Structures are given as C-alpha cells and as structure tokens.
C-alpha positions in Angstrom: -5.0 -20.0 19.1 -4.8 -18.9 22.7 -7.0 -21.7 24.0 -5.3 -24.4 25.9 -5.5 -28.2 25.4 -3.7 -31.5 25.2 -0.6 -31.4 23.1 0.6 -34.9 22.5 1.5 -35.2 18.8 5.1 -35.4 17.6 6.7 -32.1 16.6 7.8 -31.2 13.1 11.3 -29.7 12.7 9.9 -26.2 12.4 7.9 -26.6 15.6 10.9 -28.0 17.4 13.1 -25.1 16.4 10.5 -22.6 17.4 9.4 -24.3 20.6 5.8 -24.1 19.5 3.2 -26.9 19.3 0.4 -26.3 16.9 -3.0 -27.4 18.2 -5.0 -30.1 16.4 -8.6 -29.1 15.8 -11.8 -30.9 15.0 -14.4 -28.8 13.1 -18.2 -29.2 13.6 -20.9 -27.4 11.7 -24.6 -27.8 12.5 -27.1 -26.8 9.8 -30.8 -26.4 10.0 -33.4 -26.8 7.3 -33.1 -24.3 4.4 -29.3 -24.6 4.2 -28.0 -26.3 1.1 -25.3 -28.9 1.2 -23.1 -26.5 -0.9 -23.6 -23.7 1.6 -22.8 -26.0 4.5 -19.5 -27.1 2.8 -18.5 -23.6 2.0 -19.2 -22.5 5.6 -17.1 -25.3 7.2 -14.4 -24.7 4.6 -14.2 -21.1 5.7 -14.1 -22.2 9.3 -11.1 -24.3 8.4 -9.3 -21.3 6.9 -10.2 -19.3 10.0 -8.8 -22.0 12.3 -5.6 -22.2 10.3 -5.2 -18.4 10.5 -5.7 -18.6 14.2 -2.8 -21.1 14.5 -4.5 -24.5 14.7 -4.4 -27.4 12.3 -7.8 -29.0 11.4 -7.6 -32.8 11.7 -11.2 -33.7 11.1 -14.6 -32.3 10.4 -18.3 -33.1 10.4 -21.5 -31.5 9.3 -24.6 -32.3 11.3 -28.2 -31.6 10.2 -30.7 -31.0 13.1 -34.3 -29.8 13.2 -33.9 -28.6 16.7 -31.0 -27.1 18.7 -30.4 -28.8 22.1 -30.3 -26.1 24.8 -27.8 -28.1 26.9 -25.3 -29.4 24.3 -26.4 -27.8 21.1 -26.1 -31.1 19.2 -27.7 -33.5 21.7 -26.1 -35.9 24.1 -26.0 -38.8 21.7 -24.3 -36.9 18.9 -21.9 -35.3 21.4 -20.8 -38.7 22.6 -20.3 -39.9 19.0 -18.3 -36.8 18.0 -16.2 -37.2 21.2 -15.1 -40.7 20.0 -14.2 -39.3 16.6 -12.3 -36.4 18.1 -10.5 -38.7 20.5 -9.5 -41.0 17.6 -8.1 -38.0 15.7 -6.1 -37.0 18.9 -7.3 -33.4 18.8 -6.7 -30.7 21.4 -9.6 -28.5 20.4 -13.1 -28.7 19.0 -14.3 -25.7 16.9 -18.0 -25.1 16.2 -19.1 -23.1 13.2 -22.2 -22.0 15.2 -22.4 -19.6 18.2 -22.5 -21.5 21.5 -24.1 -20.3 24.7 -21.9 -20.4 27.8 -23.9 -23.4 29.1 -23.5 -25.3 25.9 -19.8 -24.5 25.7 -19.2 -25.7 29.3 -21.3 -28.9 28.8 -19.5 -29.8 25.5 -16.1 -29.3 27.1 -17.1 -31.8 29.8 -18.2 -34.3 27.1 -15.1 -33.8 24.9 -12.6 -33.5 27.6 -10.8 -30.7 25.8 -11.4 -27.1 24.9 -14.5 -26.3 22.8 -14.8 -22.9 21.1 -17.2 -21.4 18.5 -16.6 -19.3 15.4 -16.8 -16.1 17.3 -13.9 -17.1 19.6 -11.8 -18.0 16.6 -12.3 -14.6 14.9 -11.7 -12.8 18.2 -8.4 -14.7 18.5 -7.3 -13.8 15.0 -8.1 -10.1 15.6 -6.1 -10.3 18.8 -3.1 -11.6 16.9 -3.3 -9.0 14.1 -4.1 -5.8 16.0 -1.1 -3.5 16.3 -2.3 0.0 16.9 -3.4 1.2 20.4 -7.0 1.6 19.2 -7.0 -1.8 17.5 -5.7 -3.6 20.6 -8.2 -1.7 22.9 -11.1 -2.7 20.6 -10.1 -6.3 20.4 -9.7 -6.5 24.2 -13.1 -4.9 24.7 -14.7 -7.5 22.3 -13.0 -10.4 24.1 -14.0 -9.3 27.6 -17.6 -8.8 26.5 -17.5 -12.3 25.1 -15.9 -13.8 28.1 -17.9 -12.2 30.9 -21.0 -14.4 30.6 -18.7 -17.4 30.3 -17.1 -17.0 33.8 -18.2 -19.9 36.0 -16.6 -21.7 38.9 -12.9 -21.1 38.1 -11.8 -17.6 37.5 -9.5 -16.4 34.8 -6.3 -14.6 35.4 -7.0 -10.9 35.7 -3.8 -9.7 37.3 -3.3 -7.1 34.6 -6.7 -5.6 35.2 -7.9 -3.1 37.8 -8.1 -4.2 41.4 -5.9 -4.8 44.4 -5.7 -4.1 48.2 -8.9 -2.4 49.4 -11.0 -3.3 46.3 -12.4 -6.6 47.5 -15.4 -6.8 49.8 -15.6 -9.2 52.7 -16.6 -12.7 51.7 -16.3 -11.9 48.0 -15.5 -15.0 45.9 -12.8 -15.1 43.2 -15.5 -15.5 40.6 -17.3 -12.4 41.8 -14.0 -10.5 41.9 -13.2 -11.5 38.4 -16.6 -10.4 37.1 -16.2 -7.1 38.9 -12.7 -6.6 37.5 -13.8 -7.4 34.0 -16.8 -5.0 34.3 -14.5 -2.3 35.5 -12.0 -2.9 32.7 -14.8 -2.9 30.1 -16.0 0.5 31.4 -12.4 1.9 31.2 -11.9 0.6 27.7 -15.2 2.1 26.6 -14.1 5.5 27.9 -10.7 5.3 26.2 -12.3 4.2 22.9 -14.9 7.0 23.2 -12.1 9.5 23.5 -10.4 8.0 20.4 -13.7 8.1 18.6 -14.1 11.8 19.4 -10.6 12.5 18.1 -11.2 10.6 14.9 -14.5 12.4 14.4 -12.7 15.8 14.7 -10.2 14.6 12.2 -12.9 13.5 9.8 -14.6 16.8 10.1 -11.4 18.6 9.3 -11.1 16.4 6.2 -14.7 17.1 5.2 -14.0 20.9 5.1 -11.0 20.3 2.8 -11.4 19.6 -0.9 -11.0 15.9 -0.4 -13.3 13.0 -1.3 -13.3 10.1 1.1 -13.3 6.6 -0.4 -13.6 3.6 1.9 -12.4 0.2 0.7 -14.8 -2.4 1.9 -15.1 -6.1 1.2 -14.9 -9.6 2.4 -11.8 -10.6 4.2 -8.9 -11.6 1.9 -10.7 -10.0 -1.2 -7.5 -8.0 -1.9 -8.3 -4.5 -0.5 -4.8 -4.0 0.9 -3.2 -5.2 -2.3 -5.4 -2.7 -4.2 -4.5 0.1 -1.8 -0.8 -0.6 -2.4 -1.3 -0.7 -6.2 -3.0 2.7 -6.2 -0.9 4.6 -3.6 2.2 2.6 -2.8 0.9 2.5 0.7 3.0 -0.4 1.9 0.0 -2.0 3.7 0.5 -5.5 4.9 -0.8 -8.1 2.4 -1.0 -11.8 3.3 -2.9 -14.7 1.8 -4.9 -15.3 4.9 -8.1 -14.0 6.5 -8.1 -10.7 8.5 -4.5 -9.7 7.7 -5.8 -6.1 8.1 -7.3 -5.1 11.4 -6.0 -1.6 11.8 -7.2 0.9 9.2 -4.7 2.5 6.7 -5.5 5.9 5.1 -3.6 7.1 2.1 -4.0 10.1 -0.3 -4.5 9.6 -4.0 -4.1 12.6 -6.4 -6.4 12.5 -9.4 -6.9 15.0 -12.3 -10.3 15.9 -10.7 -8.7 16.4 -7.2 -7.5 14.4 -4.2 -9.1 11.3 -2.7 -8.5 9.8 0.8 -8.5 6.0 0.5 -9.2 4.1 3.7 -8.4 0.4 3.9 -10.8 -1.1 6.5 -11.0 -4.4 8.3 -12.5 -7.2 6.1 -15.9 -8.6 6.8 -17.0 -12.2 7.0 -20.2 -14.2 7.3 -21.6 -13.9 10.8 -19.1 -11.3 11.9 -19.3 -11.4 15.7 -21.6 -8.7 17.1 -19.0 -8.1 19.8 -16.5 -7.0 17.1 -18.9 -4.8 15.3 -19.7 -3.0 18.6 -16.1 -2.7 19.7 -14.9 -1.5 16.3 -17.8 0.9 15.8 -15.5 4.0 16.0 -13.3 2.5 13.3 -16.2 1.4 11.2 -17.7 4.9 11.4 -15.2 6.0 8.8 -17.0 3.8 6.4 -20.4 5.3 7.1 -18.9 8.8 6.8 -17.2 8.1 3.5 -18.4 9.8 0.3 -17.9 6.6 -1.8 -17.6 2.9 -1.0 -15.1 0.9 -3.1 -16.5 -2.6 -2.7 -13.8 -5.2 -3.5 -15.0 -8.7 -4.3 -12.9 -11.8 -4.9 -14.0 -12.9 -8.4 -12.2 -16.2 -7.9 -14.3 -17.1 -4.8 -16.8 -20.0 -5.4 -19.7 -17.9 -4.2 -19.0 -14.2 -4.7 -22.7 -13.5 -4.1 -22.2 -14.7 -0.5 -19.4 -12.3 -0.1 -21.4 -9.4 -1.3 -24.4 -10.3 0.9 -22.2 -10.6 4.0 -20.6 -7.2 3.3 -24.0 -5.6 2.8 -25.3 -7.0 6.0 -22.5 -5.4 8.0 -22.9 -2.1 6.0 -26.5 -2.1 7.0 -25.7 -2.6 10.6 -23.4 0.5 10.7 -25.7 2.7 8.6 -23.6 2.7 5.4 -25.7 0.7 3.0 -27.1 3.7 1.1 -23.8 5.3 0.2 -22.6 5.4 -3.4 -21.0 2.1 -4.1 -18.5 1.0 -6.9 -18.2 -2.8 -7.0 -14.8 -4.0 -8.2 -14.3 -7.7 -9.0 -10.7 -8.4 -8.1 -8.4 -11.3 -8.9 -9.6 -11.4 -12.5 -6.3 -12.9 -13.5 -7.1 -16.2 -11.7 -10.9 -16.2 -12.0 -12.3 -17.9 -15.2 -13.1 -15.4 -17.9 -16.7 -16.6 -18.2 -17.3 -16.2 -14.5 -16.0 -12.6 -14.6 -18.2 -11.8 -17.6 -21.2 -13.2 -15.8 -20.5 -11.1 -12.7 -20.1 -7.9 -14.7 -23.4 -8.7 -16.4 -25.2 -9.1 -13.1 -23.8 -5.9 -11.6 -24.3 -2.7 -13.6 -21.3 -0.3 -13.5 -19.0 -2.9 -11.9 -15.5 -3.4 -13.2 -13.0 -6.2 -13.2 -9.4 -5.7 -12.1 -6.4 -7.6 -10.9 -4.8 -5.5 -8.1 -1.8 -7.9 -8.1 -1.1 -7.7 -11.9 -2.4 -4.1 -12.4 -5.1 -5.1 -14.9 -8.0 -2.7 -15.0 -6.5 -0.1 -12.7 -6.7 2.7 -15.4 -10.4 2.1 -15.7 -10.7 2.1 -12.0 -8.9 5.4 -11.7 -11.3 6.9 -14.4 -14.2 5.7 -12.3 -12.8 7.2 -9.2 -12.2 10.5 -11.1 -15.9 10.4 -12.0 -16.9 9.7 -8.4 -14.8 12.6 -7.2 -16.5 15.0 -9.7 -19.9 13.6 -8.7 -19.1 14.5 -5.1 -18.8 18.1 -6.1 -21.4 20.7 -7.1 -21.3 24.1 -8.7 -22.8 26.9 -6.6 -23.2 30.7 -6.9 -22.2 33.1 -4.1 -22.6 36.8 -3.4 -20.1 38.1 -0.9 -20.1 41.7 0.4 -16.8 43.4 0.0 -16.3 43.8 3.7 -16.2 40.0 3.9 -13.1 39.4 1.9 -12.1 36.5 4.0 -15.1 34.5 2.6 -13.9 35.1 -1.0 -10.4 33.9 0.0 -12.0 30.8 1.6 -14.0 30.0 -1.5 -10.8 30.2 -3.5 -9.1 27.9 -1.1 -12.0 25.3 -0.7 -13.1 25.1 -4.3 -12.4 25.9 -7.9 -13.6 29.4 -8.9 -15.2 29.2 -12.3 -16.5 32.7 -12.6 -15.8 35.9 -10.6 -17.1 39.4 -11.1 -17.0 42.5 -9.0 -20.4 44.3 -8.9 -21.4 47.5 -7.1 -21.7 46.1 -3.6 -20.4 42.5 -3.6 -18.3 39.9 -5.4 -20.2 37.4 -7.4 -18.7 34.0 -7.8 -19.5 30.6 -9.3 -17.5 27.9 -7.6 -17.1 24.1 -8.0 -16.3 22.2 -4.8 -17.3 19.6 -2.3 -20.8 19.8 -0.9 -19.5 19.5 2.7 -17.2 22.5 2.3 -19.9 24.8 1.0 -22.0 24.4 4.2 -19.6 27.0 5.8 -20.8 29.6 3.3 -24.5 29.0 3.3 -25.4 32.6 4.2 -23.6 33.9 1.0 -25.0 31.2 -1.3 -27.5 32.2 -4.0 
C-alpha cells in the first residue's frame, strides 16, 4: 500500500532481492447490532484479502461490537488504547479499519496508534491505483483519490508538485494547506473535464454500436468471481486473470459471433461490499456501459461461503447506476470447486440460472445457447413500406436487419425485417 509507516521487521529473501519491505497491518472491524457473527467474520476476512492485494501483510485482527460510534475515535478512547497495545505488540506499521472513518476520527486514531490508520475505502482506492493501466482508468482513480483526500488535509500539506500551480498562482499570505487545497480542487476540476470528454467519446461509440446489428452484453459480478476468465474462455480475449481482488479495473470489450448474430461482451470492474462512493462517481462513465447494455451476464462465485451477499452487493451498485432493471442472466461460476449440493441449491433458488466452470469449460455450451436466445430476444420483426424514391432506406434495412419478406407493390417496397430494436428507430417513418 502507498501509506507510510514504521518498517522494522526482518526481510525475507524475496524482499531483500527486490528492495521492498511489506507493511504489517492490524485489522479492525466494528459491528453494530443486527450484524451476525458470521457476517462480521466474512467481512473482516474480505478486508484481509483486500489488504493483501494492496500489498500489506495482516498480522492481527479484532472485531468489536458497539452500540454507539464515538465521533472522536470511532471506537472510544479506552478501546483505542487497548488496541494500540495489541498493535504495538504485533509490531505493525498500519491499522486498517473495515469501517469508513471521518477525517477527524482518522487523525485522532493515528495519534493514538502512532502509525498510519486507514479505512476500507483507502485500501480499495490503493488497489485501483495499482491496477489501472489505461488513461481513463488512471484519471478515474486519481479523481477518486483526490476527492477522498481533500477533506483529510489538515496541518501538514501533501506533496502536490505534479499538480497545477506555480509562480503567480499563490495569493499573499496563503498557507501551504490552503495552497494544497486549492491545487487539489483545480486538479479535480481538470480531471472532471477530461473524463467528461472521454465519456462523450464513449457515448458516441456506444451509439454507433447501437445502430449496428450488435447486442451488448455486460459481464458484471463480485470481484474475483471469474468474469475475465469467462471472457477469455468465450472469446480468447487474453484479459488479465489473477486470483486476487480487483485484477480488472480497465474494461475489455470483445466480439462474439453466434448463430443468431454478433454480441459485444464487456468485462467490467468487479464490485464489492461497500464499494466506495468516490469510485462509483469517478468510474461513472465506465459504469454507464453497464446501464446501456442489452443484457447483464451476472457472474457469481458458487464456491464463495455466502454467494447471496455477492449478489446483493452487485445489485446494490447496479441500482445506483440505473442498471437494475435490465435483463439479467445469472451464471454460477467455479462449479468445479463448489460442492455439488451447493450448486444444486443455488440453481433451485434462482430460476433460469446456470452453472459453469469458466476455467474448465463446463457448461459453456449451455451458456452460449442462452446468449443466443438473449440475442434473439433483443430483436423484433417489423414491417416497413418504403416509397421507391427512397431506395437508400431499403438498402439500410437490408444492412441493419434480416429481411424475411420483400415485395414490390405499385408505389412502394413492402418489407418484413428482423433486427435490433435500437436500429429500427432510424426507420420509424416507414414502419407500419
């Protein structure tokens, strides 16, 4: 992780060779009434996976139950002192909270622990920063990080030399903190403009695809559910696949030819419980490709201890971006490692869902059949009457759809055409 901290433990051979010291982290989860012990264990377990993915090594963990959140330290002064002693004994460099911390709480806790304290949001932002490779992805991550950091500036500034500013930009008597805040705000505005331009370009590209005879399918799902593996299995896309959270940040789009016509498959960033709002907002232009898809291919890890939690977390984000009402095909992946009885129960609970193993290829033929059906469902049969002087419209209908019937009457050509609903909007005035 990018946060600093004390680094005193002995190095392993690998770390010595690389010249890198892995931070030691202490994990803290605070639960309130209504949260079961199992849910709390699953949540802090996932926080451990996130911490490892970000580059730190969990050395200890604790789950606290509180009826009331302390506005100053989140966990109360007494609990903070107790955890400080445990963290010190574990010789950690970093304390990671599973809960969102306010800037005041984070600062106060850092004073108590004497090391860096971050929350779940900061960890996820750090992972995204490591995995983003495209220009749009890096801009989106930077925007999310700056929005997160801005309210946390206090006292000491952060290095902003790469941001806007310089001679003639600082007013008389302006403090470094005020300068940093202004520079961050200026940078945020610049990033928002750049991403708005990228969003307009993507929207134009999506409109062009909509007019073509192509059905858009967005792969959605919890992080590490196997979306990229499935995309590779269906299209030989060569998308990065790793057994870690958020290995995909930048979207991958590939074409899949079916008997019923072509599909465009989009591999999107994985979702997670409590996905930071800063990320959802920053990645809105990327996530819009989900809301504008014709079909959602929802990939669920059947081997996960609580697949229902995965589905609920994904549906929460889909609702936030306006994509919850789209046609959805649920696919339970990793059926080769999940217990057979678990897979049977999941299929019984979710009508029309199917079980596959993207890694082994099991169930892919059935999935292709279902995608073929989805492609056909995205199309309609419509009748058109086109005057002879508008021959270019007849040519367009032949290009954008499948002409089932065509007859030449006294004053016009009569056609019955099967094609995508979106493409037919261009010919509304000729439609019967």
